[in-house]
C-alpha positions as CSV (number, residue, x, y, z in Angstrom):
1,M,47.9,-16.0,-1.1
2,K,45.6,-18.0,-3.3
3,A,43.6,-16.1,-6.0
4,F,41.5,-16.6,-9.1
5,V,43.4,-14.6,-11.7
6,L,42.1,-13.4,-15.1
7,D,44.9,-13.1,-17.5
8,A,42.8,-12.4,-20.6
9,P,39.3,-13.3,-21.8
10,S,38.8,-17.1,-21.1
11,K,42.3,-17.4,-19.8
12,F,42.3,-17.8,-16.0
13,S,43.7,-19.9,-13.2
14,V,43.7,-20.3,-9.4
15,R,47.2,-19.8,-8.3
16,E,49.5,-18.4,-5.6
17,V,50.2,-14.6,-5.9
18,D,51.7,-12.0,-3.6
19,S,49.4,-10.8,-0.9
20,P,48.7,-7.1,-1.1
21,K,50.7,-4.9,1.2
22,P,48.8,-2.5,3.5
23,E,48.8,1.1,2.3
24,S,48.1,4.3,4.0
25,N,44.3,4.9,4.5
26,K,43.5,1.4,3.2
27,A,42.5,-1.7,5.0
28,L,43.6,-5.2,4.3
29,I,40.5,-7.4,4.2
30,K,40.5,-11.1,4.8
31,V,37.8,-12.2,2.4
32,K,35.2,-14.6,3.7
33,A,32.8,-14.8,0.8
34,C,32.4,-13.3,-2.7
35,G,29.4,-13.7,-5.0
36,I,29.6,-14.2,-8.7
37,C,27.7,-11.4,-10.4
38,G,26.0,-11.9,-13.8
39,S,28.4,-9.3,-15.2
40,D,31.4,-11.4,-14.1
41,I,30.5,-14.1,-16.5
42,P,31.0,-12.2,-19.8
43,R,33.9,-10.3,-18.2
44,V,35.8,-13.5,-17.4
45,M,34.7,-15.5,-20.5
46,E,34.3,-13.0,-23.3
47,S,35.2,-9.3,-22.9
48,G,37.9,-9.2,-20.3
49,A,38.5,-6.5,-17.7
50,Y,40.0,-3.0,-18.0
51,V,43.5,-4.4,-17.1
52,H,45.1,-7.8,-17.0
53,P,46.1,-9.7,-15.1
54,I,43.4,-8.9,-12.5
55,I,41.5,-10.6,-9.7
56,P,37.7,-10.2,-10.4
57,G,34.9,-10.3,-7.9
58,H,33.1,-7.2,-6.5
59,E,30.4,-8.7,-4.2
60,F,32.4,-9.5,-1.1
61,A,32.7,-9.2,2.6
62,G,35.2,-10.3,5.2
63,Y,37.2,-9.2,8.3
64,V,39.6,-6.3,8.7
65,E,43.0,-7.7,9.1
66,C,44.9,-4.5,9.6
67,I,45.1,-0.8,8.5
68,G,48.0,0.5,6.5
69,G,50.6,2.6,8.2
70,G,50.2,0.6,11.4
71,I,47.2,2.8,12.4
72,E,45.2,1.5,15.3
73,H,41.6,1.6,14.3
74,H,38.3,0.4,15.9
75,L,37.5,-1.6,12.7
76,V,40.5,-4.0,13.0
77,G,39.0,-7.4,13.5
78,A,35.5,-6.2,12.5
79,K,33.4,-7.9,9.9
80,V,32.7,-5.6,7.0
81,A,31.0,-5.4,3.6
82,V,33.0,-3.6,1.0
83,Y,31.6,-1.0,-1.4
84,P,33.5,-1.8,-4.6
85,L,33.3,1.6,-6.4
86,I,36.1,3.9,-5.4
87,P,35.2,7.5,-6.3
88,C,37.8,10.1,-7.2
89,G,36.4,12.6,-4.7
90,R,37.2,15.5,-7.1
91,C,34.7,15.5,-9.9
92,P,31.3,17.4,-9.9
93,Q,29.4,14.2,-9.2
94,C,31.5,13.4,-6.1
95,A,31.1,17.0,-4.9
96,I,27.3,16.4,-4.5
97,G,27.6,12.8,-3.2
98,L,26.6,11.0,-6.4
99,F,29.6,8.7,-6.1
100,N,28.0,6.1,-8.4
101,L,28.2,8.6,-11.2
102,C,31.9,9.6,-10.5
103,D,33.7,10.6,-13.7
104,N,37.0,9.0,-12.7
105,Y,36.2,6.1,-10.5
106,D,38.2,2.9,-9.7
107,Y,36.4,-0.4,-9.2
108,L,37.4,-3.4,-7.2
109,G,37.1,-6.5,-9.4
110,S,37.2,-4.9,-12.8
111,R,39.7,-2.0,-12.7
112,S,41.6,-3.1,-9.5
113,N,41.9,-6.5,-7.8
114,G,38.7,-7.7,-6.3
115,G,37.4,-10.4,-4.0
116,F,38.1,-13.8,-5.6
117,C,41.1,-14.2,-3.3
118,E,42.1,-14.5,0.3
119,Y,43.1,-10.8,0.9
120,V,42.2,-7.6,-0.8
121,L,42.9,-3.9,-0.2
122,S,40.0,-1.4,0.3
123,P,39.9,2.3,1.1
124,L,38.7,2.9,4.6
125,P,35.6,4.9,3.5
126,N,34.4,1.9,1.5
127,L,34.1,-0.3,4.6
128,I,30.5,-0.8,5.8
129,P,30.3,-2.5,9.3
130,I,28.1,-5.6,9.3
131,P,25.5,-5.8,12.1
132,E,26.2,-8.4,14.8
133,N,23.4,-10.8,13.8
134,V,24.1,-10.7,10.0
135,S,26.4,-13.4,8.7
136,V,29.4,-12.4,6.6
137,E,28.3,-14.7,3.9
138,H,24.9,-13.0,3.6
139,A,26.5,-9.5,3.9
140,A,28.6,-10.4,0.8
141,L,25.4,-9.8,-1.2
142,T,24.9,-6.3,0.1
143,E,26.2,-5.0,-3.2
144,P,23.5,-6.5,-5.5
145,A,20.8,-5.8,-2.9
146,A,21.8,-2.2,-2.8
147,V,21.8,-2.0,-6.6
148,A,18.1,-3.1,-6.4
149,L,17.3,-0.6,-3.7
150,H,19.0,2.3,-5.6
151,G,16.9,1.4,-8.7
152,L,13.6,1.5,-6.8
153,K,14.6,4.9,-5.4
154,R,15.5,6.1,-8.8
155,V,12.1,5.2,-10.2
156,G,10.3,6.8,-7.2
157,L,8.4,3.7,-5.9
158,S,5.9,4.8,-3.3
159,V,3.4,3.3,-0.9
160,G,0.5,1.6,-2.5
161,E,2.0,1.1,-6.0
162,N,2.0,-2.2,-7.8
163,V,5.1,-3.6,-9.4
164,L,6.0,-6.1,-12.1
165,V,9.6,-7.4,-12.1
166,I,10.8,-9.1,-15.3
167,G,13.7,-11.4,-14.5
168,A,14.0,-13.5,-11.3
169,G,17.8,-13.5,-10.9
170,T,19.6,-12.1,-7.9
171,I,18.7,-8.4,-8.7
172,G,15.2,-9.3,-9.7
173,L,14.4,-11.3,-6.5
174,F,16.0,-8.6,-4.3
175,T,13.8,-6.1,-6.2
176,C,10.7,-8.2,-5.5
177,Q,11.5,-8.2,-1.8
178,M,12.2,-4.5,-1.5
179,A,9.2,-3.5,-3.7
180,K,7.0,-5.3,-1.1
181,L,8.8,-3.6,1.8
182,I,8.5,-0.1,0.2
183,S,5.2,-0.1,-1.5
184,K,3.3,-2.8,0.4
185,G,1.3,-3.2,-2.9
186,D,1.0,-6.1,-5.3
187,V,4.3,-7.4,-6.6
188,M,4.5,-9.8,-9.6
189,V,7.4,-11.4,-11.2
190,F,8.0,-13.0,-14.6
191,D,10.8,-15.3,-15.7
192,V,11.1,-17.9,-18.5
193,A,12.5,-20.2,-15.8
194,E,9.5,-21.2,-13.6
195,W,11.7,-22.5,-10.8
196,K,13.1,-19.0,-10.3
197,M,9.6,-17.6,-10.0
198,D,8.8,-20.4,-7.5
199,I,11.4,-19.0,-5.1
200,A,9.6,-15.7,-5.1
201,E,6.2,-17.3,-4.6
202,K,7.3,-19.7,-1.9
203,N,8.9,-16.9,0.2
204,G,5.9,-14.6,-0.3
205,W,7.9,-11.9,-2.2
206,A,5.8,-11.9,-5.4
207,K,3.2,-13.7,-7.4
208,G,4.7,-15.5,-10.4
209,V,3.2,-14.6,-13.8
210,G,3.3,-17.3,-16.5
211,V,3.9,-16.7,-20.2
212,G,0.2,-17.2,-20.9
213,E,-0.8,-14.6,-18.3
214,L,1.4,-11.8,-19.5
215,N,-1.1,-10.4,-22.0
216,H,-4.3,-11.4,-20.2
217,S,-3.8,-10.9,-16.4
218,T,-6.2,-8.3,-15.0
219,A,-3.6,-7.6,-12.2
220,L,-1.1,-6.4,-14.8
221,K,-3.4,-3.6,-15.9
222,R,-2.9,-2.1,-12.4
223,V,0.9,-2.1,-12.5
224,D,2.5,1.3,-11.9
225,V,6.2,0.3,-12.2
226,I,7.8,-2.3,-14.5
227,V,11.4,-3.4,-13.7
228,D,13.5,-4.8,-16.5
229,A,16.0,-6.9,-14.5
230,V,17.2,-8.8,-17.6
231,G,18.6,-6.3,-20.1
232,V,17.8,-8.2,-23.4
233,P,16.0,-6.3,-26.2
234,E,12.9,-8.5,-25.8
235,T,12.4,-7.5,-22.2
236,L,12.3,-3.8,-22.9
237,H,9.9,-4.4,-25.8
238,K,7.7,-6.4,-23.4
239,A,7.8,-3.7,-20.7
240,I,6.6,-1.1,-23.2
241,E,3.9,-3.4,-24.5
242,L,2.6,-4.1,-21.0
243,S,2.7,-0.4,-19.9
244,K,-0.4,1.6,-19.3
245,K,-0.6,5.4,-19.2
246,R,2.2,7.0,-17.2
247,T,3.8,3.6,-16.3
248,R,7.4,4.0,-15.1
249,I,9.9,1.5,-16.5
250,L,13.1,0.9,-14.6
251,M,16.0,-0.5,-16.6
252,I,18.3,-2.2,-14.2
253,G,19.6,-5.3,-16.2
254,N,22.9,-4.9,-17.9
255,P,22.4,-4.6,-21.7
256,H,23.0,-7.6,-23.8
257,G,22.6,-6.0,-27.3
258,D,21.4,-3.1,-29.3
259,V,17.7,-2.1,-28.9
260,T,15.7,-0.6,-31.7
261,L,12.3,0.8,-30.8
262,R,9.6,0.3,-33.4
263,M,7.5,3.3,-34.4
264,N,4.4,2.1,-32.5
265,E,6.5,1.6,-29.4
266,L,8.0,5.1,-29.5
267,S,4.5,6.5,-30.2
268,K,3.3,4.7,-27.0
269,V,6.2,6.2,-25.0
270,L,5.1,9.6,-26.2
271,R,1.3,9.4,-26.2
272,N,1.1,7.5,-22.9
273,E,3.8,9.6,-21.2
274,L,5.8,6.6,-20.2
275,C,8.9,7.3,-18.1
276,I,11.9,5.1,-18.8
277,V,14.5,5.4,-16.0
278,G,18.1,4.3,-15.9
279,T,20.0,3.2,-12.8
280,W,23.6,2.5,-12.1
281,N,25.3,1.0,-9.1
282,S,24.4,2.2,-5.6
283,L,25.3,4.7,-2.9
284,P,27.0,3.5,0.3
285,K,25.7,5.9,2.9
286,D,22.0,5.3,2.8
287,E,21.4,2.3,0.6
288,W,24.1,-0.1,2.0
289,H,23.2,0.7,5.6
290,Q,19.5,0.2,4.8
291,V,20.1,-3.2,3.2
292,L,22.1,-4.4,6.1
293,S,19.5,-3.1,8.5
294,W,16.8,-5.1,6.6
295,M,19.0,-8.2,6.8
296,A,19.5,-7.7,10.5
297,S,15.7,-7.3,11.1
298,G,14.9,-10.3,9.0
299,D,12.9,-8.3,6.5
300,L,15.3,-9.0,3.7
301,A,16.1,-12.7,3.0
302,V,19.4,-13.7,1.5
303,E,19.7,-17.5,2.0
304,P,17.0,-18.5,-0.5
305,L,19.0,-16.7,-3.2
306,I,22.2,-18.7,-2.6
307,T,21.8,-21.8,-4.8
308,H,25.4,-22.8,-4.7
309,R,28.4,-22.5,-2.4
310,V,31.8,-23.3,-4.0
311,S,35.5,-23.0,-3.1
312,L,38.1,-20.8,-4.8
313,D,39.5,-23.9,-6.4
314,D,36.1,-24.6,-8.0
315,L,35.9,-21.3,-9.8
316,P,37.5,-22.1,-13.2
317,Q,35.0,-25.0,-13.7
318,V,32.1,-22.9,-12.3
319,F,32.7,-20.1,-14.7
320,M,32.8,-22.5,-17.7
321,K,29.6,-24.1,-16.6
322,L,27.8,-20.8,-16.0
323,H,28.9,-19.6,-19.4
324,S,27.7,-22.7,-21.2
325,G,24.4,-22.8,-19.3
326,E,25.3,-26.2,-17.8
327,L,25.0,-24.7,-14.3
328,E,21.6,-23.2,-13.4
329,A,21.9,-20.8,-10.5
330,I,20.6,-17.7,-8.8
331,K,23.6,-16.8,-6.8
332,V,26.9,-18.7,-6.6
333,L,28.8,-17.8,-3.5
334,V,32.5,-18.4,-3.3
335,V,33.3,-19.2,0.4
336,M,36.9,-19.0,1.5
337,E,38.3,-21.7,3.8
């Protein structure tokens, strides 16, 4: 099969490799689409993965080609999204269903081969059936959407609360949509790239807040939850600065460097009883099914987030352009022929 293979940081190619062989209790998935996650860019270009060579890509969906061991199964031929985290099933976290916090997990795309290829193996429990009226391409983005939903559940967003999302990338824009669905309150979004905020405004997901408004907007004084969907030190500093008493801050963006809190910031966290909440990955049972249900009902839009569709052969150039900043994108979707 054809695959995008990472041999070492910044060393990669699209080439022919052996197709995976079906194994017991695993499904062979014919990949239809795989999204490029923001975390894939430093993984491919800078830090590398846990093992090499490896096929990256963890946001993917496709069709069940067959089940290992020749087992007849109702999912053969079905379109499925694939939960990339493979829990060990033995640790204390797995015992209580917190698979995202598994102590000994595997992960498709960073620890085992992922979806930037034509075929990939997945454990049967990781397959999530896609509703009939949801396209496989859109379902490939169930993973980032579920990450956003898990974060909002972690921070306890409830009806009537107002939200500010900092960062209008894929996670940020999914967070805007879901915040609107869950709270039905005011949702605002800030990003240094105005064109990204425009996507949220045009689709009615959130009101864009310009740089000049950040410290002067009356609406911001009524914000209950601030979501840091960027992960750079400046965004956490800004979230604390904009907080009012008992504001909850959700940290959902992958960190991009050390953060040192100044004394006045730490004092504000204490004196205003701010709540800073971490979130990691998602849970398949409730969150993935909820995301796909919202996609099926039309309540969750995916197409406006897909700014580029590319082929597997395009990937080497695409990663270099994303890393250099030459390519501005929300979501780049790799679509298999």
